[in-house]
PDB file with one MODEL, atoms N, CA, C and O in Angstrom:
MODEL        1
ATOM      1  N   MET A   1     -10.237 125.224 208.301  1.00  0.00           N
ATOM      2  CA  MET A   1     -10.539 124.897 207.170  1.00  0.00           C
ATOM      3  C   MET A   1      -9.203 125.089 206.143  1.00  0.00           C
ATOM      4  O   MET A   1      -8.588 126.152 206.065  1.00  0.00           O
ATOM      5  N   ILE A   2      -8.906 124.019 205.464  1.00  0.00           N
ATOM      6  CA  ILE A   2      -7.853 124.076 204.609  1.00  0.00           C
ATOM      7  C   ILE A   2      -8.078 124.439 203.261  1.00  0.00           C
ATOM      8  O   ILE A   2      -9.015 123.798 202.785  1.00  0.00           O
ATOM      9  N   GLY A   3      -7.560 125.230 202.480  1.00  0.00           N
ATOM     10  CA  GLY A   3      -7.924 125.429 201.093  1.00  0.00           C
ATOM     11  C   GLY A   3      -8.007 127.057 200.737  1.00  0.00           C
ATOM     12  O   GLY A   3      -7.376 127.785 201.504  1.00  0.00           O
ATOM     13  N   ARG A   4      -8.589 127.567 199.858  1.00  0.00           N
ATOM     14  CA  ARG A   4      -8.601 128.775 199.438  1.00  0.00           C
ATOM     15  C   ARG A   4      -9.122 129.911 200.138  1.00  0.00           C
ATOM     16  O   ARG A   4      -8.878 131.059 199.768  1.00  0.00           O
ATOM     17  N   PHE A   5      -9.847 129.632 201.157  1.00  0.00           N
ATOM     18  CA  PHE A   5     -10.401 130.287 202.165  1.00  0.00           C
ATOM     19  C   PHE A   5      -9.636 130.310 203.405  1.00  0.00           C
ATOM     20  O   PHE A   5      -9.986 131.100 204.283  1.00  0.00           O
ATOM     21  N   ALA A   6      -8.693 129.587 203.577  1.00  0.00           N
ATOM     22  CA  ALA A   6      -8.100 129.328 205.122  1.00  0.00           C
ATOM     23  C   ALA A   6      -7.118 130.535 205.099  1.00  0.00           C
ATOM     24  O   ALA A   6      -6.652 131.101 204.111  1.00  0.00           O
ATOM     25  N   GLN A   7      -6.888 130.830 206.575  1.00  0.00           N
ATOM     26  CA  GLN A   7      -5.734 131.643 206.785  1.00  0.00           C
ATOM     27  C   GLN A   7      -4.692 130.879 207.196  1.00  0.00           C
ATOM     28  O   GLN A   7      -4.710 129.705 207.564  1.00  0.00           O
ATOM     29  N   ILE A   8      -3.470 131.893 207.074  1.00  0.00           N
ATOM     30  CA  ILE A   8      -2.021 131.351 207.082  1.00  0.00           C
ATOM     31  C   ILE A   8      -2.012 130.589 208.389  1.00  0.00           C
ATOM     32  O   ILE A   8      -1.200 129.664 208.391  1.00  0.00           O
ATOM     33  N   VAL A   9      -2.662 130.734 209.424  1.00  0.00           N
ATOM     34  CA  VAL A   9      -2.590 130.134 210.700  1.00  0.00           C
ATOM     35  C   VAL A   9      -2.649 128.883 210.775  1.00  0.00           C
ATOM     36  O   VAL A   9      -1.933 128.239 211.542  1.00  0.00           O
ATOM     37  N   VAL A  10      -3.760 128.216 209.764  1.00  0.00           N
ATOM     38  CA  VAL A  10      -4.027 126.933 209.829  1.00  0.00           C
ATOM     39  C   VAL A  10      -3.029 126.057 209.304  1.00  0.00           C
ATOM     40  O   VAL A  10      -2.791 124.968 209.828  1.00  0.00           O
ATOM     41  N   TYR A  11      -2.346 126.546 208.141  1.00  0.00           N
ATOM     42  CA  TYR A  11      -1.250 125.858 207.478  1.00  0.00           C
ATOM     43  C   TYR A  11      -0.026 125.841 208.668  1.00  0.00           C
ATOM     44  O   TYR A  11       0.712 124.858 208.746  1.00  0.00           O
ATOM     45  N   LYS A  12       0.111 126.846 209.465  1.00  0.00           N
ATOM     46  CA  LYS A  12       1.321 126.933 210.412  1.00  0.00           C
ATOM     47  C   LYS A  12       0.962 125.629 211.362  1.00  0.00           C
ATOM     48  O   LYS A  12       1.871 124.828 211.580  1.00  0.00           O
ATOM     49  N   GLU A  13      -0.233 125.419 211.883  1.00  0.00           N
ATOM     50  CA  GLU A  13      -0.375 124.468 212.778  1.00  0.00           C
ATOM     51  C   GLU A  13      -0.423 123.073 212.123  1.00  0.00           C
ATOM     52  O   GLU A  13      -0.271 122.040 212.775  1.00  0.00           O
ATOM     53  N   LEU A  14      -0.624 123.101 210.918  1.00  0.00           N
ATOM     54  CA  LEU A  14      -0.547 121.640 210.233  1.00  0.00           C
ATOM     55  C   LEU A  14       0.884 121.411 210.134  1.00  0.00           C
ATOM     56  O   LEU A  14       1.256 120.268 210.397  1.00  0.00           O
ATOM     57  N   THR A  15       1.764 122.271 209.806  1.00  0.00           N
ATOM     58  CA  THR A  15       3.354 121.915 209.545  1.00  0.00           C
ATOM     59  C   THR A  15       3.798 121.792 210.783  1.00  0.00           C
ATOM     60  O   THR A  15       4.979 121.450 210.820  1.00  0.00           O
ATOM     61  N   GLU A  16       3.086 122.005 212.230  1.00  0.00           N
ATOM     62  CA  GLU A  16       3.765 121.805 213.352  1.00  0.00           C
ATOM     63  C   GLU A  16       3.269 120.558 213.795  1.00  0.00           C
ATOM     64  O   GLU A  16       3.569 120.213 214.938  1.00  0.00           O
ATOM     65  N   SER A  17       2.528 119.780 213.062  1.00  0.00           N
ATOM     66  CA  SER A  17       2.035 118.293 213.622  1.00  0.00           C
ATOM     67  C   SER A  17       2.953 117.457 213.237  1.00  0.00           C
ATOM     68  O   SER A  17       3.670 117.553 212.240  1.00  0.00           O
ATOM     69  N   TYR A  18       2.927 116.342 214.305  1.00  0.00           N
ATOM     70  CA  TYR A  18       3.621 115.057 213.819  1.00  0.00           C
ATOM     71  C   TYR A  18       3.197 114.262 212.886  1.00  0.00           C
ATOM     72  O   TYR A  18       3.988 113.583 212.233  1.00  0.00           O
ATOM     73  N   LYS A  19       1.824 114.232 212.680  1.00  0.00           N
ATOM     74  CA  LYS A  19       1.052 113.526 211.712  1.00  0.00           C
ATOM     75  C   LYS A  19       1.592 113.893 210.456  1.00  0.00           C
ATOM     76  O   LYS A  19       2.061 113.037 209.707  1.00  0.00           O
ATOM     77  N   PHE A  20       1.559 115.360 210.100  1.00  0.00           N
ATOM     78  CA  PHE A  20       1.934 115.685 208.709  1.00  0.00           C
ATOM     79  C   PHE A  20       3.226 115.342 208.408  1.00  0.00           C
ATOM     80  O   PHE A  20       3.469 115.114 207.222  1.00  0.00           O
ATOM     81  N   TYR A  21       4.289 115.235 209.376  1.00  0.00           N
ATOM     82  CA  TYR A  21       5.839 114.823 208.582  1.00  0.00           C
ATOM     83  C   TYR A  21       5.772 113.268 208.642  1.00  0.00           C
ATOM     84  O   TYR A  21       6.484 112.699 207.815  1.00  0.00           O
ATOM     85  N   ARG A  22       5.084 112.532 209.425  1.00  0.00           N
ATOM     86  CA  ARG A  22       4.869 111.058 209.417  1.00  0.00           C
ATOM     87  C   ARG A  22       4.089 110.712 207.952  1.00  0.00           C
ATOM     88  O   ARG A  22       4.434 109.725 207.302  1.00  0.00           O
ATOM     89  N   ILE A  23       2.939 111.672 207.462  1.00  0.00           N
ATOM     90  CA  ILE A  23       2.279 111.127 206.232  1.00  0.00           C
ATOM     91  C   ILE A  23       3.355 111.608 205.228  1.00  0.00           C
ATOM     92  O   ILE A  23       3.642 110.774 204.369  1.00  0.00           O
ATOM     93  N   LEU A  24       4.035 112.848 205.169  1.00  0.00           N
ATOM     94  CA  LEU A  24       4.852 113.219 204.521  1.00  0.00           C
ATOM     95  C   LEU A  24       6.075 112.160 204.044  1.00  0.00           C
ATOM     96  O   LEU A  24       6.293 111.854 202.872  1.00  0.00           O
ATOM     97  N   LEU A  25       6.718 111.739 205.050  1.00  0.00           N
ATOM     98  CA  LEU A  25       7.589 110.673 204.942  1.00  0.00           C
ATOM     99  C   LEU A  25       7.040 109.366 204.226  1.00  0.00           C
ATOM    100  O   LEU A  25       7.611 108.796 203.295  1.00  0.00           O
ATOM    101  N   ALA A  26       5.929 109.010 204.765  1.00  0.00           N
ATOM    102  CA  ALA A  26       5.369 107.811 203.869  1.00  0.00           C
ATOM    103  C   ALA A  26       5.091 107.989 202.481  1.00  0.00           C
ATOM    104  O   ALA A  26       5.304 107.160 201.596  1.00  0.00           O
ATOM    105  N   GLY A  27       4.594 109.140 202.352  1.00  0.00           N
ATOM    106  CA  GLY A  27       4.436 109.508 200.739  1.00  0.00           C
ATOM    107  C   GLY A  27       5.772 109.542 199.901  1.00  0.00           C
ATOM    108  O   GLY A  27       5.815 109.112 198.748  1.00  0.00           O
ATOM    109  N   MET A  28       6.815 110.058 200.527  1.00  0.00           N
ATOM    110  CA  MET A  28       8.275 110.134 200.001  1.00  0.00           C
ATOM    111  C   MET A  28       8.505 108.809 199.631  1.00  0.00           C
ATOM    112  O   MET A  28       8.658 108.475 198.456  1.00  0.00           O
ATOM    113  N   LEU A  29       8.546 107.812 200.849  1.00  0.00           N
ATOM    114  CA  LEU A  29       8.945 106.420 200.589  1.00  0.00           C
ATOM    115  C   LEU A  29       8.044 105.749 199.486  1.00  0.00           C
ATOM    116  O   LEU A  29       8.581 105.081 198.603  1.00  0.00           O
ATOM    117  N   ALA A  30       6.837 105.901 199.524  1.00  0.00           N
ATOM    118  CA  ALA A  30       6.067 105.277 198.377  1.00  0.00           C
ATOM    119  C   ALA A  30       6.448 105.686 196.936  1.00  0.00           C
ATOM    120  O   ALA A  30       6.458 104.865 196.019  1.00  0.00           O
ATOM    121  N   LEU A  31       6.748 106.935 196.781  1.00  0.00           N
ATOM    122  CA  LEU A  31       7.116 107.452 195.714  1.00  0.00           C
ATOM    123  C   LEU A  31       8.403 107.180 195.263  1.00  0.00           C
ATOM    124  O   LEU A  31       8.698 107.234 194.069  1.00  0.00           O
ATOM    125  N   ALA A  32       9.372 106.823 196.351  1.00  0.00           N
ATOM    126  CA  ALA A  32      10.757 106.065 195.907  1.00  0.00           C
ATOM    127  C   ALA A  32      10.647 105.047 195.626  1.00  0.00           C
ATOM    128  O   ALA A  32      11.496 104.647 194.829  1.00  0.00           O
ATOM    129  N   ALA A  33       9.733 104.186 196.018  1.00  0.00           N
ATOM    130  CA  ALA A  33       9.515 102.667 195.855  1.00  0.00           C
ATOM    131  C   ALA A  33       9.143 102.655 194.250  1.00  0.00           C
ATOM    132  O   ALA A  33       9.760 101.897 193.501  1.00  0.00           O
ATOM    133  N   TYR A  34       8.181 103.464 193.788  1.00  0.00           N
ATOM    134  CA  TYR A  34       7.699 103.354 192.561  1.00  0.00           C
ATOM    135  C   TYR A  34       8.702 103.938 191.543  1.00  0.00           C
ATOM    136  O   TYR A  34       8.713 103.463 190.408  1.00  0.00           O
ATOM    137  N   LEU A  35       9.519 104.907 191.868  1.00  0.00           N
ATOM    138  CA  LEU A  35      10.411 105.209 190.922  1.00  0.00           C
ATOM    139  C   LEU A  35      11.868 104.496 190.969  1.00  0.00           C
ATOM    140  O   LEU A  35      12.684 104.567 190.050  1.00  0.00           O
ATOM    141  N   TYR A  36      12.045 103.868 192.066  1.00  0.00           N
ATOM    142  CA  TYR A  36      13.060 102.919 191.958  1.00  0.00           C
ATOM    143  C   TYR A  36      12.945 101.810 191.080  1.00  0.00           C
ATOM    144  O   TYR A  36      13.883 101.475 190.357  1.00  0.00           O
ATOM    145  N   ASP A  37      11.588 101.075 191.102  1.00  0.00           N
ATOM    146  CA  ASP A  37      11.142 100.066 190.182  1.00  0.00           C
ATOM    147  C   ASP A  37      10.538 100.111 189.006  1.00  0.00           C
ATOM    148  O   ASP A  37      10.100  99.138 188.392  1.00  0.00           O
ATOM    149  N   ARG A  38      10.495 101.619 188.562  1.00  0.00           N
ATOM    150  CA  ARG A  38       9.523 102.230 187.419  1.00  0.00           C
ATOM    151  C   ARG A  38       9.918 101.499 186.205  1.00  0.00           C
ATOM    152  O   ARG A  38       9.004 100.994 185.553  1.00  0.00           O
ATOM    153  N   GLY A  39      11.006 101.372 185.835  1.00  0.00           N
ATOM    154  CA  GLY A  39      11.528 100.723 184.518  1.00  0.00           C
ATOM    155  C   GLY A  39      11.860  99.348 184.538  1.00  0.00           C
ATOM    156  O   GLY A  39      12.391  98.866 183.537  1.00  0.00           O
ATOM    157  N   SER A  40      11.626  98.639 185.534  1.00  0.00           N
ATOM    158  CA  SER A  40      11.916  97.032 185.478  1.00  0.00           C
ATOM    159  C   SER A  40      10.425  96.501 185.435  1.00  0.00           C
ATOM    160  O   SER A  40       9.394  97.108 185.723  1.00  0.00           O
ATOM    161  N   HIS A  41      10.634  94.908 184.895  1.00  0.00           N
ATOM    162  CA  HIS A  41       9.371  94.200 184.899  1.00  0.00           C
ATOM    163  C   HIS A  41       9.093  93.553 186.227  1.00  0.00           C
ATOM    164  O   HIS A  41       7.987  93.110 186.535  1.00  0.00           O
ATOM    165  N   SER A  42      10.113  93.525 186.965  1.00  0.00           N
ATOM    166  CA  SER A  42       9.572  92.741 188.188  1.00  0.00           C
ATOM    167  C   SER A  42      10.017  93.882 189.658  1.00  0.00           C
ATOM    168  O   SER A  42      10.831  94.790 189.491  1.00  0.00           O
ATOM    169  N   ALA A  43       9.494  93.692 190.716  1.00  0.00           N
ATOM    170  CA  ALA A  43       9.849  94.483 191.569  1.00  0.00           C
ATOM    171  C   ALA A  43      11.120  94.183 192.357  1.00  0.00           C
ATOM    172  O   ALA A  43      11.334  92.996 192.601  1.00  0.00           O
ATOM    173  N   SER A  44      11.810  94.901 192.698  1.00  0.00           N
ATOM    174  CA  SER A  44      13.155  94.746 193.511  1.00  0.00           C
ATOM    175  C   SER A  44      13.056  94.582 195.043  1.00  0.00           C
ATOM    176  O   SER A  44      12.021  94.893 195.632  1.00  0.00           O
ATOM    177  N   THR A  45      13.946  94.180 195.573  1.00  0.00           N
ATOM    178  CA  THR A  45      13.940  93.947 197.168  1.00  0.00           C
ATOM    179  C   THR A  45      13.999  95.353 197.663  1.00  0.00           C
ATOM    180  O   THR A  45      13.259  95.572 198.622  1.00  0.00           O
ATOM    181  N   THR A  46      14.729  96.380 197.218  1.00  0.00           N
ATOM    182  CA  THR A  46      14.781  97.581 197.798  1.00  0.00           C
ATOM    183  C   THR A  46      13.567  98.197 197.473  1.00  0.00           C
ATOM    184  O   THR A  46      13.174  98.957 198.359  1.00  0.00           O
ATOM    185  N   GLY A  47      12.767  98.105 196.379  1.00  0.00           N
ATOM    186  CA  GLY A  47      11.518  98.873 196.221  1.00  0.00           C
ATOM    187  C   GLY A  47      10.397  98.345 197.077  1.00  0.00           C
ATOM    188  O   GLY A  47       9.531  99.048 197.597  1.00  0.00           O
ATOM    189  N   ILE A  48      10.515  96.855 197.185  1.00  0.00           N
ATOM    190  CA  ILE A  48       9.595  96.246 198.041  1.00  0.00           C
ATOM    191  C   ILE A  48       9.883  96.757 199.525  1.00  0.00           C
ATOM    192  O   ILE A  48       8.912  97.053 200.222  1.00  0.00           O
ATOM    193  N   ILE A  49      10.974  96.856 199.959  1.00  0.00           N
ATOM    194  CA  ILE A  49      11.143  97.276 201.458  1.00  0.00           C
ATOM    195  C   ILE A  49      10.735  98.634 201.542  1.00  0.00           C
ATOM    196  O   ILE A  49      10.069  99.015 202.505  1.00  0.00           O
ATOM    197  N   LEU A  50      11.084  99.429 200.588  1.00  0.00           N
ATOM    198  CA  LEU A  50      10.621 101.044 200.717  1.00  0.00           C
ATOM    199  C   LEU A  50       9.039 101.017 200.687  1.00  0.00           C
ATOM    200  O   LEU A  50       8.450 101.762 201.470  1.00  0.00           O
ATOM    201  N   ALA A  51       8.295 100.185 199.814  1.00  0.00           N
ATOM    202  CA  ALA A  51       6.977 100.136 200.083  1.00  0.00           C
ATOM    203  C   ALA A  51       6.525  99.747 201.218  1.00  0.00           C
ATOM    204  O   ALA A  51       5.591 100.437 201.628  1.00  0.00           O
ATOM    205  N   ILE A  52       6.920  98.681 202.044  1.00  0.00           N
ATOM    206  CA  ILE A  52       6.524  98.088 203.166  1.00  0.00           C
ATOM    207  C   ILE A  52       6.697  99.149 204.388  1.00  0.00           C
ATOM    208  O   ILE A  52       5.900  99.204 205.325  1.00  0.00           O
ATOM    209  N   PHE A  53       7.879 100.013 204.253  1.00  0.00           N
ATOM    210  CA  PHE A  53       8.082 100.994 205.240  1.00  0.00           C
ATOM    211  C   PHE A  53       6.847 101.975 205.211  1.00  0.00           C
ATOM    212  O   PHE A  53       6.271 102.379 206.221  1.00  0.00           O
ATOM    213  N   SER A  54       6.513 102.308 203.883  1.00  0.00           N
ATOM    214  CA  SER A  54       5.469 103.263 203.662  1.00  0.00           C
ATOM    215  C   SER A  54       4.377 102.778 204.135  1.00  0.00           C
ATOM    216  O   SER A  54       3.803 103.513 204.938  1.00  0.00           O
ATOM    217  N   LEU A  55       3.846 101.686 203.885  1.00  0.00           N
ATOM    218  CA  LEU A  55       2.593 101.000 204.444  1.00  0.00           C
ATOM    219  C   LEU A  55       2.677 100.997 205.959  1.00  0.00           C
ATOM    220  O   LEU A  55       1.662 101.416 206.517  1.00  0.00           O
ATOM    221  N   ILE A  56       3.683 100.608 206.744  1.00  0.00           N
ATOM    222  CA  ILE A  56       3.843 100.678 207.963  1.00  0.00           C
ATOM    223  C   ILE A  56       3.618 101.953 208.708  1.00  0.00           C
ATOM    224  O   ILE A  56       3.139 101.963 209.843  1.00  0.00           O
ATOM    225  N   LEU A  57       4.013 103.164 207.975  1.00  0.00           N
ATOM    226  CA  LEU A  57       4.017 104.553 208.706  1.00  0.00           C
ATOM    227  C   LEU A  57       2.617 104.780 208.517  1.00  0.00           C
ATOM    228  O   LEU A  57       2.025 105.251 209.489  1.00  0.00           O
ATOM    229  N   ASN A  58       1.833 104.506 207.285  1.00  0.00           N
ATOM    230  CA  ASN A  58       0.530 104.924 206.963  1.00  0.00           C
ATOM    231  C   ASN A  58      -0.484 104.289 207.896  1.00  0.00           C
ATOM    232  O   ASN A  58      -1.345 104.893 208.535  1.00  0.00           O
ATOM    233  N   GLY A  59      -0.205 102.673 207.878  1.00  0.00           N
ATOM    234  CA  GLY A  59      -0.959 101.859 208.671  1.00  0.00           C
ATOM    235  C   GLY A  59      -0.839 102.030 210.144  1.00  0.00           C
ATOM    236  O   GLY A  59      -1.864 101.824 210.794  1.00  0.00           O
ATOM    237  N   PHE A  60       0.118 102.333 210.703  1.00  0.00           N
ATOM    238  CA  PHE A  60       0.423 102.189 212.088  1.00  0.00           C
ATOM    239  C   PHE A  60      -0.879 102.595 212.868  1.00  0.00           C
ATOM    240  O   PHE A  60      -1.436 101.771 213.595  1.00  0.00           O
ATOM    241  N   PRO A  61      -1.432 104.064 212.689  1.00  0.00           N
ATOM    242  CA  PRO A  61      -2.402 104.191 213.436  1.00  0.00           C
ATOM    243  C   PRO A  61      -3.839 103.581 213.131  1.00  0.00           C
ATOM    244  O   PRO A  61      -4.735 103.960 213.886  1.00  0.00           O
ATOM    245  N   ILE A  62      -4.117 102.844 212.301  1.00  0.00           N
ATOM    246  CA  ILE A  62      -5.306 102.281 211.989  1.00  0.00           C
ATOM    247  C   ILE A  62      -5.308 100.728 212.439  1.00  0.00           C
ATOM    248  O   ILE A  62      -6.321 100.107 212.762  1.00  0.00           O
ATOM    249  N   ILE A  63      -4.005 100.218 212.403  1.00  0.00           N
ATOM    250  CA  ILE A  63      -3.977  98.732 212.853  1.00  0.00           C
ATOM    251  C   ILE A  63      -4.497  98.436 214.155  1.00  0.00           C
ATOM    252  O   ILE A  63      -5.157  97.417 214.361  1.00  0.00           O
ATOM    253  N   PRO A  64      -4.194  99.392 215.164  1.00  0.00           N
ATOM    254  CA  PRO A  64      -4.602  99.046 216.780  1.00  0.00           C
ATOM    255  C   PRO A  64      -6.194  99.110 216.685  1.00  0.00           C
ATOM    256  O   PRO A  64      -6.844  98.309 217.356  1.00  0.00           O
ATOM    257  N   GLY A  65      -6.761  99.928 215.968  1.00  0.00           N
ATOM    258  CA  GLY A  65      -8.197 100.263 216.007  1.00  0.00           C
ATOM    259  C   GLY A  65      -8.876  98.984 215.377  1.00  0.00           C
ATOM    260  O   GLY A  65      -9.895  98.533 215.900  1.00  0.00           O
ATOM    261  N   ALA A  66      -8.299  98.373 214.213  1.00  0.00           N
ATOM    262  CA  ALA A  66      -8.873  97.190 213.537  1.00  0.00           C
ATOM    263  C   ALA A  66      -8.823  96.136 214.522  1.00  0.00           C
ATOM    264  O   ALA A  66      -9.849  95.519 214.808  1.00  0.00           O
ATOM    265  N   LEU A  67      -7.561  95.844 215.138  1.00  0.00           N
ATOM    266  CA  LEU A  67      -7.535  94.737 216.029  1.00  0.00           C
ATOM    267  C   LEU A  67      -8.783  94.769 217.249  1.00  0.00           C
ATOM    268  O   LEU A  67      -9.616  93.894 217.483  1.00  0.00           O
ATOM    269  N   LYS A  68      -8.608  95.966 217.857  1.00  0.00           N
ATOM    270  CA  LYS A  68      -9.405  96.057 219.052  1.00  0.00           C
ATOM    271  C   LYS A  68     -11.003  95.763 218.387  1.00  0.00           C
ATOM    272  O   LYS A  68     -11.765  95.085 219.076  1.00  0.00           O
ATOM    273  N   GLY A  69     -11.379  96.169 217.343  1.00  0.00           N
ATOM    274  CA  GLY A  69     -12.722  95.841 216.651  1.00  0.00           C
ATOM    275  C   GLY A  69     -12.874  94.197 216.261  1.00  0.00           C
ATOM    276  O   GLY A  69     -13.958  93.614 216.229  1.00  0.00           O
ATOM    277  N   LEU A  70     -11.817  93.694 216.027  1.00  0.00           N
ATOM    278  CA  LEU A  70     -11.934  92.316 215.691  1.00  0.00           C
ATOM    279  C   LEU A  70     -12.045  91.484 217.206  1.00  0.00           C
ATOM    280  O   LEU A  70     -12.879  90.598 217.392  1.00  0.00           O
ATOM    281  N   VAL A  71     -11.249  91.845 218.043  1.00  0.00           N
ATOM    282  CA  VAL A  71     -11.270  91.147 219.333  1.00  0.00           C
ATOM    283  C   VAL A  71     -12.756  91.517 219.898  1.00  0.00           C
ATOM    284  O   VAL A  71     -13.392  90.505 220.193  1.00  0.00           O
ATOM    285  N   ARG A  72     -13.297  92.476 220.067  1.00  0.00           N
ATOM    286  CA  ARG A  72     -14.536  92.770 220.420  1.00  0.00           C
ATOM    287  C   ARG A  72     -15.762  92.293 219.514  1.00  0.00           C
ATOM    288  O   ARG A  72     -16.902  92.331 219.975  1.00  0.00           O
ATOM    289  N   ARG A  73     -15.512  91.847 218.227  1.00  0.00           N
ATOM    290  CA  ARG A  73     -16.191  91.381 217.415  1.00  0.00           C
ATOM    291  C   ARG A  73     -17.224  92.572 216.790  1.00  0.00           C
ATOM    292  O   ARG A  73     -18.347  92.266 216.391  1.00  0.00           O
ATOM    293  N   LYS A  74     -16.848  93.609 216.760  1.00  0.00           N
ATOM    294  CA  LYS A  74     -17.596  94.788 216.188  1.00  0.00           C
ATOM    295  C   LYS A  74     -16.560  95.493 215.078  1.00  0.00           C
ATOM    296  O   LYS A  74     -15.406  95.887 215.242  1.00  0.00           O
ATOM    297  N   THR A  75     -17.313  95.503 214.020  1.00  0.00           N
ATOM    298  CA  THR A  75     -16.603  96.050 212.752  1.00  0.00           C
ATOM    299  C   THR A  75     -16.813  97.393 212.653  1.00  0.00           C
ATOM    300  O   THR A  75     -17.833  97.912 213.107  1.00  0.00           O
ATOM    301  N   ASN A  76     -15.773  98.136 211.992  1.00  0.00           N
ATOM    302  CA  ASN A  76     -15.586  99.640 211.919  1.00  0.00           C
ATOM    303  C   ASN A  76     -14.906  99.894 210.645  1.00  0.00           C
ATOM    304  O   ASN A  76     -14.772  98.990 209.820  1.00  0.00           O
ATOM    305  N   MET A  77     -14.491 101.024 210.456  1.00  0.00           N
ATOM    306  CA  MET A  77     -14.181 101.553 209.220  1.00  0.00           C
ATOM    307  C   MET A  77     -12.712 100.812 209.218  1.00  0.00           C
ATOM    308  O   MET A  77     -12.168 100.497 208.159  1.00  0.00           O
ATOM    309  N   ASP A  78     -12.173 100.585 210.397  1.00  0.00           N
ATOM    310  CA  ASP A  78     -10.604 100.326 210.425  1.00  0.00           C
ATOM    311  C   ASP A  78     -10.351  98.927 209.820  1.00  0.00           C
ATOM    312  O   ASP A  78      -9.310  98.701 209.203  1.00  0.00           O
ATOM    313  N   GLU A  79     -11.241  98.053 209.986  1.00  0.00           N
ATOM    314  CA  GLU A  79     -11.064  96.649 209.346  1.00  0.00           C
ATOM    315  C   GLU A  79     -11.110  96.797 207.689  1.00  0.00           C
ATOM    316  O   GLU A  79     -10.392  96.149 206.929  1.00  0.00           O
ATOM    317  N   LEU A  80     -12.049  97.730 207.306  1.00  0.00           N
ATOM    318  CA  LEU A  80     -12.336  97.807 205.833  1.00  0.00           C
ATOM    319  C   LEU A  80     -10.913  98.468 205.339  1.00  0.00           C
ATOM    320  O   LEU A  80     -10.392  98.004 204.325  1.00  0.00           O
ATOM    321  N   VAL A  81     -10.323  99.474 205.997  1.00  0.00           N
ATOM    322  CA  VAL A  81      -9.191 100.021 205.579  1.00  0.00           C
ATOM    323  C   VAL A  81      -8.023  99.043 205.347  1.00  0.00           C
ATOM    324  O   VAL A  81      -7.409  98.941 204.285  1.00  0.00           O
ATOM    325  N   ASN A  82      -7.793  98.346 206.458  1.00  0.00           N
ATOM    326  CA  ASN A  82      -6.867  97.218 206.386  1.00  0.00           C
ATOM    327  C   ASN A  82      -6.862  96.063 205.451  1.00  0.00           C
ATOM    328  O   ASN A  82      -5.889  95.441 205.024  1.00  0.00           O
ATOM    329  N   ILE A  83      -8.265  95.869 205.184  1.00  0.00           N
ATOM    330  CA  ILE A  83      -8.394  94.790 204.154  1.00  0.00           C
ATOM    331  C   ILE A  83      -7.868  95.352 202.704  1.00  0.00           C
ATOM    332  O   ILE A  83      -7.889  94.620 201.715  1.00  0.00           O
TER     333      ILE A  83
ENDMDL
END
């Protein structure tokens, strides 16, 4: 359990996970894209590239599952998330 009643060992395991750092990097890229284009009326190329990299990092684990579901003609949560 993560939260108020968790023991410190849980957080240590979390920070040793590859997924934790992938998600952290994707979140930082999304924040950078937002802050880069925050004052302008239109999105810049740099902001769009940062946002796309964030989407790729966050969506990479979900996309293969969605494609498998589409090929098998069975819908699951992965297709909904990708839409």
